GULODO-392720 format. One record per residue: x, y, z of N, C-alpha, C, CB in turn. Coordinates in steps of 0.2 Angstrom, whole numbers. Glycine has a CB too. Layout:
N
+-------+-------+-------+-------+-------+-------+-------+-------+-------+-------+-------+-------+
|    nX |    nY |    nZ |   caX |   caY |   caZ |    cX |    cY |    cZ |   cbX |   cbY |   cbZ |
+-------+-------+-------+-------+-------+-------+-------+-------+-------+-------+-------+-------+
|     X |     Y |     Z |     X |     Y |     Z |     X |     Y |     Z |     X |     Y |     Z |
...
+-------+-------+-------+-------+-------+-------+-------+-------+-------+-------+-------+-------+
***
This chain:
152
+-------+-------+-------+-------+-------+-------+-------+-------+-------+-------+-------+-------+
|    nX |    nY |    nZ |   caX |   caY |   caZ |    cX |    cY |    cZ |   cbX |   cbY |   cbZ |
+-------+-------+-------+-------+-------+-------+-------+-------+-------+-------+-------+-------+
|     1 |     5 |    91 |     0 |     8 |    84 |    -3 |    15 |    86 |    -4 |     4 |    80 |
|     0 |    20 |    82 |    -3 |    27 |    83 |    -7 |    29 |    77 |     3 |    31 |    84 |
|   -13 |    32 |    78 |   -17 |    35 |    73 |   -14 |    41 |    71 |   -24 |    36 |    75 |
|   -12 |    42 |    65 |    -9 |    48 |    62 |   -14 |    53 |    60 |    -4 |    47 |    57 |
|   -19 |    51 |    56 |   -24 |    55 |    53 |   -30 |    51 |    52 |   -21 |    59 |    47 |
|   -36 |    54 |    52 |   -42 |    52 |    49 |   -46 |    57 |    46 |   -46 |    48 |    55 |
|   -49 |    56 |    40 |   -52 |    61 |    36 |   -57 |    58 |    31 |   -47 |    65 |    32 |
|   -62 |    61 |    29 |   -67 |    59 |    24 |   -64 |    61 |    18 |   -74 |    63 |    25 |
|   -65 |    57 |    13 |   -61 |    58 |     6 |   -66 |    56 |     0 |   -55 |    53 |     6 |
|   -66 |    60 |    -5 |   -68 |    58 |   -11 |   -63 |    56 |   -16 |   -72 |    65 |   -15 |
|   -64 |    55 |   -22 |   -58 |    52 |   -26 |   -53 |    57 |   -27 |   -61 |    51 |   -33 |
|   -54 |    64 |   -28 |   -49 |    69 |   -29 |   -45 |    69 |   -22 |   -52 |    76 |   -30 |
|   -48 |    69 |   -17 |   -44 |    69 |   -10 |   -40 |    63 |    -9 |   -49 |    70 |    -4 |
|   -42 |    57 |   -12 |   -38 |    51 |   -11 |   -32 |    52 |   -15 |   -42 |    45 |   -13 |
|   -33 |    55 |   -21 |   -27 |    55 |   -26 |   -22 |    60 |   -23 |   -29 |    58 |   -33 |
|   -24 |    66 |   -20 |   -20 |    70 |   -17 |   -16 |    67 |   -11 |   -24 |    77 |   -15 |
|   -20 |    63 |    -7 |   -17 |    60 |    -1 |   -11 |    55 |    -4 |   -22 |    56 |     3 |
|   -13 |    51 |    -9 |    -8 |    46 |   -11 |    -1 |    50 |   -13 |   -11 |    42 |   -17 |
|    -2 |    56 |   -16 |     4 |    59 |   -18 |     8 |    62 |   -12 |     2 |    66 |   -23 |
|     4 |    64 |    -7 |     8 |    66 |    -1 |    11 |    60 |     2 |     2 |    69 |     4 |
|     8 |    55 |     3 |    12 |    49 |     6 |    18 |    47 |     1 |     7 |    43 |     6 |
|    17 |    47 |    -5 |    23 |    46 |    -9 |    29 |    50 |    -8 |    21 |    46 |   -17 |
|    27 |    56 |    -6 |    32 |    61 |    -5 |    36 |    60 |     1 |    29 |    68 |    -4 |
|    33 |    56 |     6 |    37 |    55 |    12 |    39 |    48 |    13 |    32 |    56 |    18 |
|    38 |    44 |     8 |    40 |    37 |     8 |    47 |    36 |     7 |    36 |    33 |     2 |
|    50 |    30 |    10 |    57 |    28 |    10 |    57 |    21 |     9 |    60 |    30 |    17 |
|    63 |    19 |     7 |    65 |    12 |     6 |    63 |     8 |    13 |    72 |    11 |     3 |
|    61 |     2 |    12 |    59 |    -1 |    18 |    52 |     0 |    21 |    64 |     0 |    23 |
|    48 |     4 |    18 |    42 |     6 |    20 |    37 |     0 |    18 |    39 |    12 |    18 |
|    32 |    -2 |    23 |    27 |    -6 |    21 |    20 |    -2 |    22 |    27 |   -13 |    26 |
|    16 |    -3 |    17 |     9 |     0 |    17 |     4 |    -6 |    17 |     9 |     5 |    11 |
|     0 |    -7 |    22 |    -5 |   -12 |    23 |   -12 |    -8 |    21 |    -5 |   -15 |    29 |
|   -15 |   -10 |    16 |   -21 |    -7 |    14 |   -27 |   -12 |    16 |   -21 |    -5 |     7 |
|   -32 |    -9 |    21 |   -37 |   -13 |    23 |   -44 |   -10 |    21 |   -37 |   -15 |    30 |
|   -49 |   -14 |    19 |   -55 |   -11 |    17 |   -59 |   -16 |    13 |   -55 |    -4 |    14 |
|   -66 |   -15 |    13 |   -70 |   -19 |     9 |   -69 |   -19 |     1 |   -77 |   -18 |    10 |
|   -71 |   -23 |    -3 |   -71 |   -23 |   -10 |   -74 |   -16 |   -12 |   -75 |   -29 |   -13 |
|   -70 |   -13 |   -17 |   -73 |    -6 |   -19 |   -72 |     0 |   -15 |   -80 |    -7 |   -21 |
|   -68 |    -1 |    -9 |   -67 |     4 |    -4 |   -61 |     9 |    -6 |   -65 |     1 |     2 |
|   -57 |     7 |   -11 |   -52 |    12 |   -13 |   -45 |    10 |   -13 |   -53 |    19 |   -10 |
|   -44 |     4 |   -10 |   -37 |     1 |    -9 |   -33 |     2 |   -16 |   -37 |    -6 |    -7 |
|   -35 |    -1 |   -21 |   -32 |    -2 |   -27 |   -31 |     5 |   -31 |   -35 |    -7 |   -32 |
|   -36 |     9 |   -30 |   -36 |    16 |   -33 |   -30 |    20 |   -29 |   -42 |    20 |   -32 |
|   -30 |    19 |   -23 |   -24 |    22 |   -19 |   -18 |    20 |   -21 |   -25 |    21 |   -11 |
|   -17 |    13 |   -22 |   -11 |    10 |   -23 |    -8 |    12 |   -30 |   -11 |     2 |   -23 |
|   -13 |    12 |   -35 |   -11 |    14 |   -42 |    -9 |    22 |   -42 |   -17 |    14 |   -47 |
|   -12 |    26 |   -39 |   -10 |    33 |   -38 |    -3 |    34 |   -35 |   -16 |    37 |   -35 |
|    -3 |    30 |   -29 |     4 |    30 |   -25 |    10 |    28 |   -30 |     3 |    26 |   -19 |
|     9 |    23 |   -33 |    14 |    20 |   -38 |    16 |    25 |   -43 |    12 |    13 |   -41 |
|    11 |    28 |   -46 |    12 |    33 |   -51 |    15 |    39 |   -48 |     5 |    36 |   -54 |
|    14 |    41 |   -42 |    17 |    47 |   -39 |    24 |    46 |   -38 |    13 |    49 |   -33 |
|    26 |    39 |   -36 |    33 |    38 |   -34 |    37 |    38 |   -41 |    33 |    31 |   -31 |
|    34 |    36 |   -46 |    37 |    36 |   -53 |    39 |    44 |   -55 |    33 |    33 |   -58 |
|    33 |    48 |   -54 |    34 |    55 |   -55 |    39 |    58 |   -51 |    27 |    58 |   -54 |
|    40 |    57 |   -44 |    45 |    59 |   -40 |    52 |    57 |   -42 |    43 |    57 |   -33 |
|    52 |    51 |   -45 |    59 |    49 |   -47 |    60 |    51 |   -54 |    59 |    41 |   -46 |
|    56 |    55 |   -57 |    57 |    57 |   -64 |    59 |    51 |   -69 |    63 |    62 |   -64 |
|    54 |    46 |   -68 |    55 |    40 |   -72 |    49 |    39 |   -76 |    56 |    34 |   -67 |
|    50 |    36 |   -82 |    44 |    35 |   -86 |    39 |    30 |   -83 |    46 |    32 |   -93 |
|    33 |    32 |   -83 |    28 |    28 |   -80 |    27 |    21 |   -83 |    21 |    31 |   -80 |
|    25 |    16 |   -79 |    24 |     9 |   -83 |    18 |    10 |   -87 |    22 |     4 |   -77 |
|    18 |     6 |   -92 |    12 |     6 |   -97 |     6 |     5 |   -94 |    13 |     1 |  -103 |
|     5 |     0 |   -89 |    -1 |    -1 |   -85 |     1 |    -3 |   -78 |    -4 |    -7 |   -89 |
|    -3 |     1 |   -74 |    -2 |     0 |   -67 |    -9 |    -4 |   -65 |    -1 |     6 |   -62 |
|    -9 |   -10 |   -63 |   -15 |   -13 |   -62 |   -15 |   -17 |   -55 |   -16 |   -18 |   -67 |
|   -21 |   -20 |   -53 |   -21 |   -24 |   -47 |   -18 |   -30 |   -48 |   -29 |   -25 |   -45 |
|   -14 |   -33 |   -43 |   -11 |   -39 |   -43 |   -15 |   -45 |   -41 |    -4 |   -39 |   -39 |
|   -22 |   -44 |   -42 |   -26 |   -49 |   -39 |   -25 |   -56 |   -41 |   -33 |   -48 |   -41 |
|   -23 |   -57 |   -48 |   -22 |   -64 |   -50 |   -15 |   -66 |   -50 |   -24 |   -65 |   -57 |
|   -10 |   -62 |   -51 |    -3 |   -64 |   -50 |     0 |   -64 |   -43 |     2 |   -60 |   -55 |
|    -4 |   -61 |   -39 |    -3 |   -59 |   -32 |     2 |   -54 |   -30 |     0 |   -66 |   -28 |
|     7 |   -53 |   -35 |    12 |   -48 |   -34 |    14 |   -45 |   -41 |    18 |   -50 |   -30 |
|    15 |   -39 |   -41 |    17 |   -35 |   -47 |    23 |   -31 |   -45 |    12 |   -31 |   -51 |
|    29 |   -31 |   -48 |    34 |   -26 |   -46 |    35 |   -21 |   -51 |    41 |   -31 |   -45 |
|    37 |   -15 |   -48 |    38 |    -9 |   -53 |    45 |    -7 |   -51 |    33 |    -4 |   -51 |
|    50 |    -8 |   -55 |    57 |    -6 |   -53 |    58 |     2 |   -55 |    62 |   -10 |   -57 |
|    61 |     5 |   -50 |    63 |    12 |   -51 |    71 |    12 |   -51 |    61 |    16 |   -45 |
|    74 |    18 |   -51 |    81 |    18 |   -51 |    85 |    15 |   -45 |    83 |    25 |   -52 |
|    83 |    16 |   -39 |    86 |    14 |   -33 |    83 |     9 |   -29 |    88 |    20 |   -29 |
|    77 |     7 |   -31 |    73 |     2 |   -27 |    67 |     0 |   -32 |    70 |     5 |   -21 |
|    63 |    -5 |   -29 |    58 |    -8 |   -32 |    51 |    -7 |   -28 |    59 |   -15 |   -34 |
|    46 |    -6 |   -31 |    39 |    -6 |   -28 |    36 |   -13 |   -29 |    35 |     0 |   -30 |
|    34 |   -16 |   -23 |    31 |   -22 |   -24 |    24 |   -21 |   -22 |    34 |   -28 |   -19 |
|    19 |   -23 |   -26 |    12 |   -22 |   -25 |     9 |   -29 |   -24 |     8 |   -18 |   -30 |
|     7 |   -31 |   -18 |     4 |   -37 |   -17 |    -4 |   -37 |   -16 |     7 |   -40 |   -11 |
|    -7 |   -42 |   -18 |   -14 |   -43 |   -16 |   -15 |   -50 |   -13 |   -19 |   -42 |   -22 |
|   -17 |   -50 |    -7 |   -17 |   -57 |    -3 |   -24 |   -59 |    -2 |   -14 |   -56 |     4 |
|   -29 |   -57 |    -6 |   -36 |   -59 |    -6 |   -37 |   -66 |    -7 |   -40 |   -55 |   -11 |
|   -33 |   -69 |   -11 |   -34 |   -76 |   -12 |   -29 |   -81 |    -8 |   -33 |   -78 |   -20 |
|   -25 |   -78 |    -4 |   -21 |   -82 |     0 |   -25 |   -85 |     6 |   -15 |   -78 |     3 |
|   -23 |   -92 |     8 |   -26 |   -95 |    13 |   -22 |   -96 |    19 |   -28 |  -102 |    10 |
|   -15 |   -96 |    19 |   -11 |   -97 |    25 |    -5 |   -94 |    24 |   -11 |  -105 |    26 |
|    -1 |   -94 |    30 |     5 |   -90 |    30 |    11 |   -94 |    26 |     8 |   -89 |    37 |
|    10 |  -100 |    25 |    15 |  -104 |    21 |    15 |  -101 |    14 |    13 |  -111 |    21 |
|    10 |   -99 |    11 |     9 |   -96 |     4 |    13 |   -90 |     4 |     2 |   -95 |     2 |
|    14 |   -86 |    10 |    18 |   -80 |    10 |    25 |   -81 |     9 |    17 |   -76 |    16 |
|    27 |   -87 |    12 |    34 |   -89 |    12 |    36 |   -91 |     4 |    36 |   -95 |    16 |
|    31 |   -94 |     1 |    33 |   -96 |    -6 |    34 |   -90 |   -11 |    27 |  -100 |    -8 |
|    31 |   -84 |    -9 |    32 |   -79 |   -14 |    38 |   -74 |   -11 |    26 |   -75 |   -14 |
|    41 |   -76 |    -6 |    47 |   -73 |    -4 |    46 |   -65 |    -2 |    53 |   -73 |    -9 |
|    40 |   -64 |     1 |    38 |   -57 |     3 |    43 |   -53 |     7 |    32 |   -57 |     6 |
|    47 |   -57 |    11 |    52 |   -53 |    15 |    59 |   -52 |    12 |    53 |   -57 |    22 |
|    60 |   -55 |     7 |    67 |   -55 |     3 |    68 |   -48 |     1 |    67 |   -60 |    -2 |
|    73 |   -45 |     4 |    75 |   -38 |     2 |    70 |   -32 |     3 |    77 |   -38 |    -6 |
|    65 |   -34 |     8 |    60 |   -29 |     9 |    63 |   -22 |    12 |    55 |   -32 |    14 |
|    68 |   -23 |    15 |    71 |   -16 |    18 |    74 |   -12 |    13 |    76 |   -18 |    23 |
|    75 |   -14 |     7 |    78 |   -10 |     1 |    73 |    -8 |    -4 |    83 |   -14 |    -2 |
|    66 |    -9 |    -2 |    61 |    -8 |    -7 |    55 |    -5 |    -3 |    59 |   -14 |   -11 |
|    50 |    -4 |    -7 |    43 |    -2 |    -4 |    38 |    -7 |    -6 |    41 |     5 |    -7 |
|    35 |    -9 |    -1 |    30 |   -15 |    -1 |    23 |   -12 |     0 |    31 |   -21 |     3 |
|    18 |   -13 |    -4 |    11 |   -11 |    -3 |     7 |   -18 |    -3 |     8 |    -7 |    -9 |
|     3 |   -19 |     2 |    -1 |   -25 |     3 |    -8 |   -24 |     4 |     2 |   -29 |     9 |
|   -12 |   -26 |    -1 |   -19 |   -26 |    -1 |   -22 |   -32 |     3 |   -23 |   -25 |    -8 |
|   -27 |   -32 |     7 |   -29 |   -38 |    11 |   -24 |   -41 |    15 |   -32 |   -43 |     6 |
|   -21 |   -37 |    20 |   -15 |   -39 |    23 |   -16 |   -43 |    30 |   -11 |   -33 |    25 |
|   -22 |   -45 |    31 |   -24 |   -48 |    37 |   -19 |   -54 |    38 |   -31 |   -51 |    37 |
|   -18 |   -58 |    33 |   -14 |   -65 |    34 |    -7 |   -63 |    36 |   -14 |   -68 |    27 |
|    -4 |   -58 |    34 |     2 |   -56 |    35 |     3 |   -53 |    42 |     6 |   -51 |    30 |
|    -2 |   -48 |    44 |    -2 |   -45 |    50 |    -4 |   -50 |    56 |    -7 |   -39 |    50 |
|    -8 |   -55 |    55 |   -10 |   -60 |    60 |    -4 |   -65 |    61 |   -16 |   -63 |    58 |
|     1 |   -65 |    57 |     6 |   -71 |    57 |    13 |   -68 |    58 |     5 |   -75 |    52 |
|    14 |   -62 |    57 |    21 |   -59 |    57 |    21 |   -53 |    61 |    24 |   -59 |    50 |
|    27 |   -51 |    64 |    28 |   -45 |    67 |    32 |   -40 |    63 |    32 |   -46 |    74 |
|    29 |   -34 |    63 |    33 |   -28 |    59 |    34 |   -23 |    64 |    28 |   -26 |    54 |
|    40 |   -20 |    64 |    41 |   -14 |    68 |    40 |    -7 |    65 |    48 |   -15 |    70 |
|    39 |    -7 |    58 |    39 |    -1 |    55 |    34 |    -1 |    49 |    46 |     2 |    53 |
|    28 |     1 |    50 |    23 |     0 |    44 |    18 |     5 |    45 |    21 |    -7 |    44 |
|    14 |     7 |    39 |     8 |    11 |    39 |     3 |     6 |    38 |     9 |    16 |    33 |
|    -3 |     7 |    41 |    -9 |     4 |    40 |   -14 |     9 |    38 |   -12 |     0 |    47 |
|   -17 |     8 |    32 |   -22 |    13 |    30 |   -28 |     9 |    29 |   -20 |    16 |    23 |
|   -34 |    11 |    32 |   -40 |     8 |    32 |   -45 |    13 |    28 |   -43 |     7 |    39 |
|   -49 |     9 |    24 |   -53 |    13 |    19 |   -60 |    10 |    21 |   -52 |    11 |    12 |
|   -65 |    15 |    24 |   -72 |    13 |    25 |   -76 |    17 |    21 |   -73 |    15 |    33 |
|   -81 |    13 |    18 |   -86 |    16 |    13 |   -91 |    20 |    17 |   -89 |    10 |     9 |
|   -92 |    26 |    16 |   -97 |    30 |    19 |  -103 |    31 |    14 |   -94 |    37 |    21 |
|  -102 |    32 |     8 |  -107 |    32 |     3 |  -104 |    30 |    -4 |  -111 |    38 |     3 |
|  -107 |    31 |    -9 |  -105 |    29 |   -16 |   -98 |    33 |   -18 |  -110 |    31 |   -21 |
|   -98 |    40 |   -16 |   -92 |    44 |   -17 |   -88 |    46 |   -12 |   -95 |    50 |   -21 |
|   -89 |    43 |    -6 |   -85 |    46 |     0 |   -83 |    40 |     4 |   -90 |    51 |     4 |
|   -77 |    41 |     6 |   -73 |    36 |    11 |   -71 |    39 |    17 |   -68 |    32 |     7 |
|   -70 |    35 |    22 |   -67 |    37 |    28 |   -60 |    34 |    28 |   -71 |    35 |    35 |
|   -55 |    38 |    28 |   -48 |    35 |    28 |   -45 |    36 |    35 |   -44 |    39 |    22 |
|   -42 |    31 |    37 |   -39 |    31 |    44 |   -32 |    28 |    43 |   -42 |    27 |    49 |
|   -27 |    32 |    45 |   -20 |    30 |    44 |   -16 |    30 |    51 |   -16 |    36 |    40 |
|   -13 |    24 |    51 |   -10 |    22 |    57 |    -3 |    21 |    56 |   -13 |    16 |    61 |
|     2 |    22 |    61 |     9 |    20 |    60 |    11 |    16 |    66 |    13 |    26 |    59 |
|    15 |    11 |    65 |    18 |     7 |    70 |    22 |    11 |    75 |    22 |     1 |    68 |
|    25 |    16 |    73 |    30 |    20 |    77 |    27 |    27 |    77 |    37 |    21 |    74 |
|    29 |    31 |    82 |    27 |    38 |    82 |    30 |    42 |    76 |    29 |    42 |    89 |
|    26 |    44 |    72 |    28 |    47 |    65 |    23 |    52 |    63 |    29 |    42 |    60 |
|    24 |    57 |    59 |    20 |    62 |    57 |    19 |    62 |    49 |    22 |    69 |    60 |
|    14 |    64 |    47 |    13 |    65 |    40 |    15 |    71 |    37 |     6 |    63 |    38 |
+-------+-------+-------+-------+-------+-------+-------+-------+-------+-------+-------+-------+
***
């Protein structure tokens, strides 16, 4: 895995970063978001999803929210769907199979919060791992890795 970038971020920087990532995203991309509760994973995901809708010149969903309880929320666009997963409550890899996480993933974009269960049990050849570390109340350290040699 290759580290692409590491930077300190406040909320404004995180929103700018999510727009930049949306601009380079392609169908088939996986985004694994790691970090403690309150580190910025869901904030990043919401802004990223909003940015993809704006780039596709599509009306925004009424509400972009965390999939903590439903485990997955999908956001259809013109040519693909964004799947936003939250695996905080999953206990084993069999539960991943029940939600068909791999079905059509190459034709869509997948965002996974709390990805340890999937990363520990399955192989991926092309993905981004974004780690969020809390530095203080308003500042995070963001580290972005990619499974392949890639640039932002």
